[in-house]
TORKOL-4160 file (C-alpha; in steps of 0.2 Angstrom, whole numbers, padded with zeros to 4 digits, m for minus):
147
<pt num="1" X="0001" Y="0002" Z="0001"/>
<pt num="2" X="0008" Y="0019" Z="m0003"/>
<pt num="3" X="0003" Y="0032" Z="0008"/>
<pt num="4" X="m0001" Y="0048" Z="0001"/>
<pt num="5" X="0001" Y="0060" Z="0010"/>
<pt num="6" X="m0013" Y="0077" Z="0011"/>
<pt num="7" X="m0005" Y="0094" Z="0009"/>
<pt num="8" X="m0011" Y="0099" Z="0026"/>
<pt num="9" X="0001" Y="0086" Z="0034"/>
<pt num="10" X="0015" Y="0089" Z="0022"/>
<pt num="11" X="0014" Y="0106" Z="0028"/>
<pt num="12" X="0017" Y="0102" Z="0046"/>
<pt num="13" X="0029" Y="0092" Z="0044"/>
<pt num="14" X="0040" Y="0107" Z="0036"/>
<pt num="15" X="0034" Y="0119" Z="0052"/>
<pt num="16" X="0038" Y="0108" Z="0062"/>
<pt num="17" X="0056" Y="0102" Z="0053"/>
<pt num="18" X="0057" Y="0124" Z="0049"/>
<pt num="19" X="0055" Y="0131" Z="0067"/>
<pt num="20" X="0065" Y="0117" Z="0077"/>
<pt num="21" X="0082" Y="0123" Z="0081"/>
<pt num="22" X="0090" Y="0112" Z="0069"/>
<pt num="23" X="0103" Y="0103" Z="0058"/>
<pt num="24" X="0108" Y="0105" Z="0040"/>
<pt num="25" X="0096" Y="0092" Z="0036"/>
<pt num="26" X="0082" Y="0098" Z="0047"/>
<pt num="27" X="0082" Y="0112" Z="0035"/>
<pt num="28" X="0083" Y="0102" Z="0019"/>
<pt num="29" X="0068" Y="0090" Z="0027"/>
<pt num="30" X="0057" Y="0107" Z="0030"/>
<pt num="31" X="0058" Y="0115" Z="0013"/>
<pt num="32" X="0057" Y="0097" Z="0004"/>
<pt num="33" X="0042" Y="0092" Z="0014"/>
<pt num="34" X="0036" Y="0112" Z="0007"/>
<pt num="35" X="0037" Y="0106" Z="m0010"/>
<pt num="36" X="0030" Y="0089" Z="m0006"/>
<pt num="37" X="0013" Y="0101" Z="0003"/>
<pt num="38" X="0013" Y="0107" Z="m0017"/>
<pt num="39" X="0015" Y="0096" Z="m0026"/>
<pt num="40" X="0001" Y="0083" Z="m0017"/>
<pt num="41" X="m0012" Y="0100" Z="m0018"/>
<pt num="42" X="m0005" Y="0101" Z="m0037"/>
<pt num="43" X="m0010" Y="0084" Z="m0040"/>
<pt num="44" X="m0025" Y="0083" Z="m0028"/>
<pt num="45" X="m0032" Y="0099" Z="m0038"/>
<pt num="46" X="m0027" Y="0096" Z="m0056"/>
<pt num="47" X="m0038" Y="0078" Z="m0054"/>
<pt num="48" X="m0054" Y="0085" Z="m0047"/>
<pt num="49" X="m0053" Y="0099" Z="m0060"/>
<pt num="50" X="m0047" Y="0093" Z="m0076"/>
<pt num="51" X="m0053" Y="0077" Z="m0084"/>
<pt num="52" X="m0034" Y="0076" Z="m0094"/>
<pt num="53" X="m0024" Y="0083" Z="m0081"/>
<pt num="54" X="m0009" Y="0072" Z="m0080"/>
<pt num="55" X="m0004" Y="0067" Z="m0064"/>
<pt num="56" X="0014" Y="0060" Z="m0070"/>
<pt num="57" X="0020" Y="0078" Z="m0079"/>
<pt num="58" X="0035" Y="0087" Z="m0069"/>
<pt num="59" X="0029" Y="0099" Z="m0057"/>
<pt num="60" X="0032" Y="0117" Z="m0063"/>
<pt num="61" X="0020" Y="0112" Z="m0080"/>
<pt num="62" X="0009" Y="0103" Z="m0071"/>
<pt num="63" X="0007" Y="0123" Z="m0060"/>
<pt num="64" X="0008" Y="0132" Z="m0074"/>
<pt num="65" X="m0006" Y="0117" Z="m0085"/>
<pt num="66" X="m0021" Y="0119" Z="m0069"/>
<pt num="67" X="m0015" Y="0137" Z="m0067"/>
<pt num="68" X="m0021" Y="0142" Z="m0084"/>
<pt num="69" X="m0037" Y="0130" Z="m0086"/>
<pt num="70" X="m0045" Y="0135" Z="m0068"/>
<pt num="71" X="m0036" Y="0152" Z="m0066"/>
<pt num="72" X="m0035" Y="0154" Z="m0085"/>
<pt num="73" X="m0018" Y="0166" Z="m0077"/>
<pt num="74" X="m0004" Y="0161" Z="m0069"/>
<pt num="75" X="m0001" Y="0166" Z="m0052"/>
<pt num="76" X="0008" Y="0182" Z="m0042"/>
<pt num="77" X="0017" Y="0171" Z="m0033"/>
<pt num="78" X="0025" Y="0161" Z="m0049"/>
<pt num="79" X="0043" Y="0166" Z="m0044"/>
<pt num="80" X="0042" Y="0161" Z="m0029"/>
<pt num="81" X="0039" Y="0145" Z="m0035"/>
<pt num="82" X="0049" Y="0143" Z="m0046"/>
<pt num="83" X="0063" Y="0148" Z="m0034"/>
<pt num="84" X="0053" Y="0133" Z="m0020"/>
<pt num="85" X="0057" Y="0120" Z="m0034"/>
<pt num="86" X="0076" Y="0126" Z="m0038"/>
<pt num="87" X="0080" Y="0124" Z="m0021"/>
<pt num="88" X="0072" Y="0108" Z="m0019"/>
<pt num="89" X="0079" Y="0103" Z="m0035"/>
<pt num="90" X="0097" Y="0109" Z="m0024"/>
<pt num="91" X="0092" Y="0098" Z="m0012"/>
<pt num="92" X="0092" Y="0084" Z="m0019"/>
<pt num="93" X="0107" Y="0086" Z="m0033"/>
<pt num="94" X="0098" Y="0090" Z="m0048"/>
<pt num="95" X="0112" Y="0101" Z="m0059"/>
<pt num="96" X="0107" Y="0114" Z="m0072"/>
<pt num="97" X="0099" Y="0126" Z="m0076"/>
<pt num="98" X="0083" Y="0130" Z="m0065"/>
<pt num="99" X="0063" Y="0125" Z="m0071"/>
<pt num="100" X="0053" Y="0138" Z="m0074"/>
<pt num="101" X="0034" Y="0140" Z="m0077"/>
<pt num="102" X="0034" Y="0147" Z="m0093"/>
<pt num="103" X="0050" Y="0142" Z="m0103"/>
<pt num="104" X="0047" Y="0157" Z="m0115"/>
<pt num="105" X="0051" Y="0168" Z="m0098"/>
<pt num="106" X="0064" Y="0180" Z="m0100"/>
<pt num="107" X="0066" Y="0186" Z="m0084"/>
<pt num="108" X="0083" Y="0180" Z="m0074"/>
<pt num="109" X="0081" Y="0163" Z="m0068"/>
<pt num="110" X="0078" Y="0158" Z="m0051"/>
<pt num="111" X="0092" Y="0158" Z="m0037"/>
<pt num="112" X="0096" Y="0148" Z="m0023"/>
<pt num="113" X="0106" Y="0152" Z="m0007"/>
<pt num="114" X="0121" Y="0142" Z="m0005"/>
<pt num="115" X="0119" Y="0137" Z="0011"/>
<pt num="116" X="0102" Y="0130" Z="0021"/>
<pt num="117" X="0096" Y="0138" Z="0038"/>
<pt num="118" X="0083" Y="0142" Z="0047"/>
<pt num="119" X="0078" Y="0156" Z="0038"/>
<pt num="120" X="0075" Y="0149" Z="0021"/>
<pt num="121" X="0067" Y="0134" Z="0030"/>
<pt num="122" X="0055" Y="0145" Z="0037"/>
<pt num="123" X="0054" Y="0154" Z="0020"/>
<pt num="124" X="0049" Y="0139" Z="0012"/>
<pt num="125" X="0036" Y="0133" Z="0022"/>
<pt num="126" X="0028" Y="0152" Z="0020"/>
<pt num="127" X="0031" Y="0153" Z="0000"/>
<pt num="128" X="0019" Y="0135" Z="0000"/>
<pt num="129" X="0007" Y="0142" Z="0010"/>
<pt num="130" X="0007" Y="0157" Z="0000"/>
<pt num="131" X="0004" Y="0146" Z="m0016"/>
<pt num="132" X="m0011" Y="0138" Z="m0010"/>
<pt num="133" X="m0018" Y="0152" Z="m0002"/>
<pt num="134" X="m0017" Y="0162" Z="m0017"/>
<pt num="135" X="m0024" Y="0149" Z="m0028"/>
<pt num="136" X="m0040" Y="0148" Z="m0018"/>
<pt num="137" X="m0041" Y="0168" Z="m0017"/>
<pt num="138" X="m0041" Y="0167" Z="m0038"/>
<pt num="139" X="m0053" Y="0154" Z="m0036"/>
<pt num="140" X="m0063" Y="0162" Z="m0028"/>
<pt num="141" X="m0062" Y="0145" Z="m0017"/>
<pt num="142" X="m0058" Y="0152" Z="0004"/>
<pt num="143" X="m0043" Y="0148" Z="0009"/>
<pt num="144" X="m0042" Y="0131" Z="0020"/>
<pt num="145" X="m0038" Y="0136" Z="0039"/>
<pt num="146" X="m0023" Y="0125" Z="0036"/>
<pt num="147" X="m0014" Y="0138" Z="0025"/>
């Protein structure tokens, strides 16, 4: 049996890891949990909202597709979402140019900090909450209390 964690649970884990006086590993886990919360949210919402939603697509293309189909626009927090994704990629060892929501974007690619710390972990958690909250607001829905 595969365990599927809800975005709410993943944000709680991220919060616990980001607020504990921690180690580099704890901060990295907080960032990964915040990113996982976003991916769980986009998969859950995409499956509900879009009949042909591709759950197996890469993360940022899924976000782009969901926002275009449901909101007819991208989020204002898109640059932060790209930066969080680039941070996740760096933690798991991806090398190369950061992925973009819009491959044609001419703005500079997101940058990631050279060192992980509590501030970066907290930023990742706040960003995940902000992105989910913004999606709900733009979709005309009430923001869940766990955001």
